[in-house]
N, C-alpha and C positions, 0 to 999 in steps of 0.2 A: 148761865154762870153757876159754877160750883164753888162751895166754900168749905173750908176746914177750920173751924174756930180754934181748935187746940193748936194747930200749926200757925194760925193767923195768916192764912194764904187763901187766895181765890184763883180759880181758873177761868179766864175770859175766853170764850169760844168764838174765835174769828171764823166766819163762814168759809167753808171749803178748805179748811186747814187741819184736817184730821181731828176735828173737835169731838165728833161722836166717839171715835176710837179712844181718844184721851179721856173723855168723860167717863166712859165705861171702866177704863183702866184705873183712873184715880179713885173712882167710887168703890170698885171691887177690892183694890189692894191697899188704899191709903186713907180711907175714911172720909173722903170728900162727899158732899151731898148737894143736891140742887138747892140753890138759894130760894127759889120760888118754884112754881109749877112750870116746868120748861116748855110744855106744849100749850099753855094757856094762851088764848087768842083775844085780840081786840074784836069788837063787833064787825069791823071790815075785813077780818081774816088774818091780820098780821100777827105773827108770834110776838109775845110781849118780852119774855125774859131770856131766851136761849142765847141771843147775841148781844147782850148788854155790854157796853164798854165804859160805863161810868160806875164807880164803886158806890154802893148804897152807904148811907151814913154809918150804919153799925159795923161796916167793914173798913172804914177809913183807917189807914195805917197798916193794913194787911199787905203782904207782898203779892204781886200779881204774876201769874204764869199765863203765857199765851203761846200760840204756835203760828208760824208763818209758812208761806209756800211761794214758790216762784210765780210771779203774777200772770204769765201767759198760761201756765198749767192750771192755775187757780181759776182763771176765766173760763177755760175749756170745761173744767169740772162744774162750774156754775151753770154753763149752758146745758151740759148733759143732764144735770139735775132737773133743770126746768123743763126740758123736753121729756125726759123719761119718767119723772115723778109727778110733774104738774101738768103735763099735756100740752106744753107750748109747741107750736108747729112752725114757727118762723125758722128761716135759714139762719145759719151762724152769722152771716153778713148782716141780715136784718136785725137779729137779736143784739148783736154788738153795737150797731149804730143807734139803736133805740133804748137800750136798757142798761147802759154802763152805770147809771146812777143807782141801780137797784142793789149793787153790792158795795158795802163800805170799804174804805181803804184799810189795809192791815195796820197802817200807822196809827189809826184810832185805838187799836188794841195794844200796840207796843209802846205808846207814848210814856206810860208810867210803869211798864212791866219790869219786874226784877229779873224774870227768866223768860227769854224768847227762844223757843225751840223751833228747829227747822224740820219740816215734814220729811224731806228726803233723807235725813239722818236721825230720825226719831229715836231709834233704839239706843243710839249713843248719846243723843242730846238730853234724854231724860236723866242721865247721870249728873247733869248740872244741878238737879234739884236736891236740896240738902237732906231730904227724907228718903231718897232712893239709894239703895246699895246693891251690891252684887249678891246673888244673881238677880238680874232685872226680870220681873215677871213679864211674860210675853204681852206685847201690845196688840190687841186685835185689829185686824184690817176690816173696816166697816164701810165699804163702798156700796151704798144702797143702789146707786145707778148702775154699777157694774154687774148686778145680778139680773138686770132687765134683759129679756130676750132680744130687745131692739138695740142694745148697747152698741154692738159693733157697727150696725147700719148707721146709727146716728153719729157715732164717733167718726166714721169715714166721711161724713158730710162736712166736717170741720175743715175749712180751707182758710188759711191765713194769707192775707194779702199785705203788702207794705202799708196800705192805708189803714187796715184794721189793726195792725201792730202799732201804728202811730197813735190811733185812737185809744187803745188800751194803755199804751205807754204814757200818754198824756194824762189820762184819768188816774192811773195808779203810779204816777211818777215817784212819789215818796216811798212806795213799797219796794222799788228796785234797790234801795240803799239800806234796807234793814238787814 
C-alpha cells in the first residue's frame, strides 16, 4: 500500500493488476510512499503489507485508488507468476483446481475505492485522478514474469476448459461486474 498524506490518498495494490507499475509511477511522479516495508514477511514467508486492503487507522478518511483487470487474464498472470517466479510446476488445470483461494477478489480492493482504474486502459484511466494532468508521465510496464526465458513455453501450456472457466467465474464472480 502506498500513501500520500498531503493528498490524503492511498493506493491499494490488488495482485496482478499493474500494481508494481502504478506503484513506481505514483512514487516517482506524485510523491506517494510505501506505508510500511512492502517486502516485509511473516515468519511463514507471506508478504505483510504489499496487498493490504484495509486502511490503517491513521489513513481513515483518505481516498482509495486501486486498479482492476479482467479476471481470466488476471488468473493467467497469477499462474505465470507462480510458475516463473516461485517455481510452481503444476499444470494450469491442477493449479486452478487447487489454488483459487490464494488470490483475493478484486472486489476486496474496490469496495471503498474512490478511483478504480482498469489495466487495459491505464494510460487514459489515470486521468480520473485529480492530481494527474496532461501530459501524463509514461507508466512503466513491469511484467516480471514476461522477462523469464521460460515465459512463452509456460504461457503456451495454459489451456482453458469450460470447467476451469466455470471455477474461475465462480470464485471471482463479483470481479466480473466491477
